C-alpha positions as CSV (number, residue, x, y, z in Angstrom):
1,M,-137.0,87.9,-130.0
2,A,-135.6,85.7,-127.1
3,Q,-138.4,84.0,-125.2
4,G,-138.5,84.7,-121.4
5,K,-137.6,82.0,-118.9
6,R,-140.5,79.9,-118.1
7,K,-141.5,80.0,-114.5
8,K,-140.8,76.8,-112.6
9,P,-144.1,75.4,-111.2
10,G,-144.5,75.2,-107.4
11,P,-145.4,72.1,-105.4
12,L,-149.0,72.4,-106.5
13,G,-148.3,73.5,-110.0
14,D,-151.1,75.8,-111.2
15,L,-153.9,73.7,-109.6
16,H,-155.3,76.4,-107.4
17,T,-155.3,78.9,-110.2
18,A,-156.6,76.6,-112.9
19,H,-160.0,78.2,-113.1
20,Q,-159.7,81.6,-114.9
21,V,-162.5,83.9,-114.1
22,K,-163.1,86.5,-116.9
23,S,-164.8,89.3,-114.9
24,R,-164.3,90.9,-111.5
25,K,-168.0,90.3,-110.7
26,G,-167.4,86.6,-111.5
27,L,-164.4,86.5,-109.3
28,R,-166.3,88.1,-106.5
29,T,-169.1,85.6,-106.8
30,R,-166.7,82.7,-107.0
31,T,-164.8,83.9,-104.0
32,A,-168.0,84.5,-102.1
33,L,-169.2,80.9,-102.6
34,M,-165.9,79.5,-101.5
35,D,-165.8,81.8,-98.5
36,A,-169.4,80.5,-97.6
37,A,-168.3,77.0,-97.9
38,F,-165.4,77.6,-95.6
39,D,-167.6,79.2,-93.1
40,V,-170.2,76.5,-93.1
41,I,-167.5,73.7,-92.9
42,A,-165.7,75.5,-90.0
43,E,-168.9,75.8,-88.1
44,A,-170.8,72.6,-88.7
45,G,-168.4,70.3,-90.6
46,L,-168.4,68.9,-94.1
47,A,-171.1,66.2,-93.5
48,G,-174.5,67.4,-94.8
49,L,-173.1,70.4,-96.7
50,T,-175.4,71.4,-99.4
51,I,-175.4,73.8,-102.4
52,A,-178.4,75.5,-100.8
53,Q,-176.5,76.1,-97.6
54,V,-173.5,77.6,-99.5
55,C,-175.8,79.8,-101.6
56,E,-177.7,81.1,-98.6
57,Q,-174.5,81.8,-96.7
58,A,-173.0,83.7,-99.7
59,G,-176.2,85.5,-100.6
60,R,-176.0,84.1,-104.1
61,K,-178.6,82.5,-106.3
62,R,-178.3,78.8,-107.1
63,S,-177.9,79.7,-110.8
64,S,-174.7,81.7,-109.8
65,F,-173.3,78.6,-108.3
66,Y,-173.6,76.6,-111.4
67,T,-172.0,79.3,-113.4
68,H,-168.7,78.7,-111.5
69,F,-169.0,75.1,-110.3
70,T,-170.3,71.9,-111.7
71,D,-171.3,70.4,-108.4
72,L,-170.4,70.5,-104.7
73,N,-167.3,68.4,-105.2
74,D,-166.0,71.0,-107.8
75,L,-166.5,73.7,-105.2
76,L,-164.7,71.8,-102.5
77,T,-161.8,71.1,-104.9
78,G,-161.6,74.9,-105.7
79,L,-161.7,75.7,-102.0
80,S,-158.9,73.2,-101.1
81,Y,-156.6,74.3,-104.0
82,R,-157.1,77.8,-102.8
83,L,-156.3,77.1,-99.1
84,L,-153.3,74.9,-100.0
85,G,-152.1,77.3,-102.6
86,D,-152.3,80.1,-100.0
87,I,-150.3,78.1,-97.5
88,G,-147.7,77.2,-100.1
89,A,-147.4,80.8,-101.3
90,K,-147.1,82.2,-97.7
91,T,-144.5,79.7,-96.6
92,N,-142.5,80.1,-99.9
93,H,-142.5,83.9,-99.3
94,A,-141.5,83.5,-95.7
95,F,-138.7,81.1,-96.4
96,A,-137.5,82.4,-99.8
97,H,-134.0,82.9,-98.4
98,R,-133.7,79.4,-97.1
99,D,-132.1,76.4,-98.9
100,H,-134.9,74.3,-100.5
101,G,-133.6,71.3,-98.5
102,V,-134.5,72.6,-95.1
103,V,-137.9,74.1,-96.0
104,L,-139.8,71.0,-95.0
105,G,-139.3,71.5,-91.2
106,F,-140.1,75.3,-91.4
107,R,-143.2,74.6,-93.6
108,I,-144.5,72.2,-91.0
109,D,-143.8,74.7,-88.2
110,F,-145.4,77.5,-90.1
111,V,-148.6,75.6,-90.8
112,L,-149.0,74.5,-87.1
113,Q,-148.5,78.2,-86.1
114,M,-151.0,79.3,-88.6
115,V,-153.8,76.9,-87.4
116,R,-153.1,77.9,-83.8
117,Q,-153.8,81.4,-84.7
118,E,-156.7,80.5,-87.0
119,P,-158.5,77.4,-85.6
120,A,-161.2,77.6,-88.3
121,L,-158.6,77.1,-91.0
122,G,-157.4,74.0,-89.2
123,R,-160.9,72.6,-88.8
124,V,-161.6,73.2,-92.6
125,I,-158.3,71.5,-93.6
126,C,-159.0,68.5,-91.4
127,E,-162.6,68.1,-92.7
128,L,-161.5,68.3,-96.3
129,H,-158.5,66.1,-95.9
130,Q,-160.7,63.4,-94.3
131,A,-163.7,63.5,-96.6
132,H,-162.5,64.9,-99.9
133,P,-159.8,62.8,-101.7
134,P,-158.6,65.7,-104.0
135,T,-157.7,67.6,-100.8
136,A,-155.7,64.7,-99.4
137,D,-153.9,64.1,-102.7
138,A,-153.0,67.9,-103.1
139,F,-151.7,68.0,-99.4
140,T,-149.5,64.9,-99.9
141,K,-148.2,66.6,-103.1
142,L,-147.3,69.6,-101.2
143,I,-145.4,67.6,-98.5
144,L,-143.8,65.3,-101.2
145,F,-142.4,68.4,-103.0
146,D,-140.4,69.4,-99.7
147,V,-139.5,65.7,-98.8
148,R,-137.8,65.2,-102.2
149,N,-135.8,68.5,-101.7
150,A,-134.9,67.6,-98.3
151,R,-133.7,64.0,-99.3
152,R,-131.7,65.4,-102.2
153,A,-130.0,67.8,-99.9
154,G,-129.1,65.0,-97.5
155,H,-131.3,66.0,-94.6
156,L,-133.6,62.8,-94.8
157,S,-132.2,59.2,-94.8
158,I,-135.1,57.6,-96.7
159,S,-134.6,56.2,-100.2
160,R,-136.0,57.9,-103.2
161,S,-138.6,55.1,-103.7
162,D,-139.8,55.6,-100.1
163,A,-140.3,59.3,-100.4
164,P,-144.0,59.1,-101.6
165,T,-145.0,56.7,-98.7
166,Y,-143.2,58.9,-96.1
167,A,-144.8,62.0,-97.5
168,H,-148.3,60.2,-97.2
169,I,-147.5,59.2,-93.6
170,L,-146.1,62.6,-92.7
171,G,-149.1,64.4,-94.2
172,A,-151.6,62.3,-92.2
173,S,-149.6,63.0,-89.1
174,I,-149.5,66.7,-89.8
175,V,-153.3,66.7,-90.2
176,S,-153.7,64.9,-86.9
177,L,-151.6,67.6,-85.2
178,I,-153.6,70.3,-86.9
179,A,-156.8,68.7,-85.5
180,D,-155.3,68.9,-82.1
181,Q,-154.1,72.4,-82.4
182,S,-157.4,73.7,-83.8
183,A,-159.9,71.9,-81.5
184,P,-161.3,73.5,-78.4
185,G,-159.4,72.0,-75.5
186,G,-157.2,70.0,-77.8
187,R,-153.6,69.1,-77.0
188,K,-151.4,72.2,-77.8
189,V,-148.2,70.5,-78.8
190,K,-145.4,73.0,-79.3
191,P,-144.8,73.2,-83.0
192,K,-141.0,72.8,-82.7
193,V,-141.5,69.6,-80.6
194,A,-144.0,68.3,-83.2
195,V,-141.6,69.1,-86.1
196,D,-138.8,67.3,-84.4
197,L,-140.9,64.2,-83.8
198,L,-142.4,64.1,-87.3
199,L,-139.1,64.6,-89.1
200,G,-137.4,62.0,-86.8
201,M,-139.5,59.3,-88.7
202,G,-137.5,60.0,-91.8
203,G,-134.1,60.0,-90.1
204,W,-133.7,63.8,-90.2
205,R,-130.3,65.3,-90.2
206,A,-130.3,69.0,-89.4
207,P,-128.0,71.1,-91.6
208,S,-124.8,71.9,-89.8
């Protein structure tokens, strides 16, 4: 019997789905704990976040926490992969008909629009990016995936060896813009203007 084609991994591979939950109840508990962490971080920031806070917010026992996560860092990793995985999935669906080489600009614009509509999402992304290295690494990986596609398509003038550095700088710049877009009274830069400025760093050549 012929084997089916293996699905090509996305920019984050399978990181955000790496933890397989065996029961619906387990999935609900795991989701509730991550939702609780999201709410606490959005409201009060990441500094001082505790397992006790998360459990109280989620209405779950501490023993339930340790059934699904080894520690607070493991929870934050699961949360960040879920958030970035959701962003990747939504943008991939929205731009499925686009050439991979031009998705970079559309993804940045889409993310900035998302955090404008959901400021809490922007605050949580910024908190995790600043204080949780796995989130920063995963975010850069997501950007690098698009940067490499754009460079191969001839839309960026950077060299292959410069792509990781450019993706790192671009990712940090995007997070800075997310902070402005999601902060009360922050500078509401128009996403299109922001995208043009960010991509200009890499010598962006728009498709004809």
